[in-house]
C-alpha atoms as one frame of an Amber mdcrd trajectory, in Angstrom:
protein
 140.870 113.270  70.830 140.805 109.946  72.674 137.649 107.815  72.815 136.762
 106.290  76.171 134.923 102.973  76.098 132.673 102.110  79.012 131.604  98.526
  79.584 127.866  97.754  80.060 128.152  97.235  83.837 129.804 100.622  84.305
 127.140 102.265  82.112 124.474 100.761  84.357 126.199 102.087  87.492 126.623
 105.576  86.029 122.998 105.726  84.831 121.755 104.511  88.228 123.755 107.191
  90.019 122.450 109.904  87.710 118.864 108.778  88.290 119.399 108.676  92.052
 120.890 112.166  92.053 117.991 113.538  89.999 115.427 112.023  92.411 117.269
 113.524  95.381 117.260 116.969  93.774 113.592 116.648  92.818 112.702 115.659
  96.397 114.494 118.686  97.820 112.741 121.057  95.437 109.303 119.569  96.144
 109.817 119.610  99.895 110.545 123.339  99.756 107.328 124.019  97.807 105.118
 123.491 100.879 103.297 120.389  99.667 104.728 116.935 100.222 104.532 114.694
  97.181 103.124 111.357  98.412 103.590 109.383  95.221 107.316 109.877  95.600
 107.568 106.844  97.844 106.348 103.287  97.594 105.310 103.377 101.260 102.874
 106.269 100.787 101.157 104.522  97.884 101.074 101.298  99.881  99.388 102.897
 102.912  96.937 104.868 100.793  95.978 101.792  98.774  95.796  99.686 101.927
  93.372 102.103 103.570  91.114 102.186 100.495  91.191  98.473  99.615  92.241
  96.284 102.551  89.352  94.324 104.062  90.803  94.968 107.539  90.148  98.705
 107.114  86.582  98.393 105.817  85.104  99.538 109.156  87.268 102.679 108.991
  86.136 103.396 105.423  82.485 102.932 106.390  82.898 105.195 109.452  84.482
 107.949 107.349  82.240 107.575 104.292  85.142 106.557 102.028  84.034 102.963
 101.342  83.328 103.581  97.630  86.533 105.433  96.766  88.913 103.670  94.387
  92.670 103.925  94.881  92.965 105.287  91.337  90.907 108.330  92.426  93.472
 109.333  95.066  95.956 111.967  93.916  98.689 113.915  95.696  97.675 117.369
  96.929  99.659 119.928  94.942  97.779 123.127  95.788  99.831 125.078  98.337
  96.722 126.804  99.718  95.139 123.415 100.523  98.428 122.158 101.968  98.477
 125.219 104.203  94.954 124.502 105.485  95.871 120.849 106.123  99.023 121.956
 107.941  96.903 124.329 110.078  94.624 121.418 111.011  97.705 119.464 112.086
  99.134 122.381 114.077  95.833 123.147 115.840  95.575 119.630 117.321  98.177
 118.799 119.977  98.213 115.071 119.139  98.675 115.639 115.384 101.261 118.339
 116.032 103.233 115.999 118.302 103.240 113.276 115.645 104.222 115.811 112.994
 107.088 117.142 115.088 108.319 113.742 116.285 108.145 111.957 112.949 111.459
 111.533 111.190 109.740 110.738 107.904 107.610 113.026 105.811 103.905 113.430
 106.013 101.757 112.626 103.005  98.743 114.518 101.621  96.318 112.842  99.196
  92.954 114.009  97.883  89.862 112.667  96.170  86.723 114.495  95.073  85.288
 114.605  98.606  88.152 113.938 101.026  91.727 114.724 101.990  93.998 112.111
 103.525  96.934 112.965 105.783  99.317 110.388 107.198 102.876 109.912 108.388
 105.278 107.011 108.174 106.988 106.546 111.517 108.132 103.712 113.758 106.568
 103.302 117.146 108.619 102.041 120.048 108.222  98.328 120.643 107.160  95.771
 118.086 105.723  96.796 114.760 104.723 100.214 113.603 101.522 102.196 113.772
 100.431 104.822 111.364  98.254 107.807 112.237  95.889 108.231 109.301  93.516
 111.200 109.024  90.527 111.451 106.699  89.271 115.027 106.343  86.082 116.027
 104.559  86.687 118.262 101.552  84.928 121.183 103.253  87.170 120.653 106.353
  84.075 120.197 108.544  85.083 116.815 109.999  88.293 114.895 110.650  88.334
 111.135 111.191  91.327 109.713 113.042  92.489 106.131 112.559  95.547 104.043
 113.308  96.648 101.559 110.669
């Protein structure tokens, strides 16, 4: 039997490819489960943290009652029943449905003890990007709509 030696650079390339392939497979499996997994992307964490900590969004946090929530309290929604309710909220509002259907990137669902957060990453025509960001009370009685 012949031994094959692989130099360190090639090992790095092979390991990187294997990691990339495993993330792609994981993403496909999670997407089929009905609940998006927000922590899968840097952008989703960035927008969630920005909403909860950025001084420019303080008025939005005060208006929605989320001003005392720490970013560390926010977790991805993994319960398919809750994801279904959130999806129904999106589908029952023509504006949210249009964003959901026109967005090329995935939507993100987060939760805390008292709120759900739904947002999409998408580019708006023209300069810059805008992000529709929904804050929904845990009992689904009120939805706050913001643009970040």
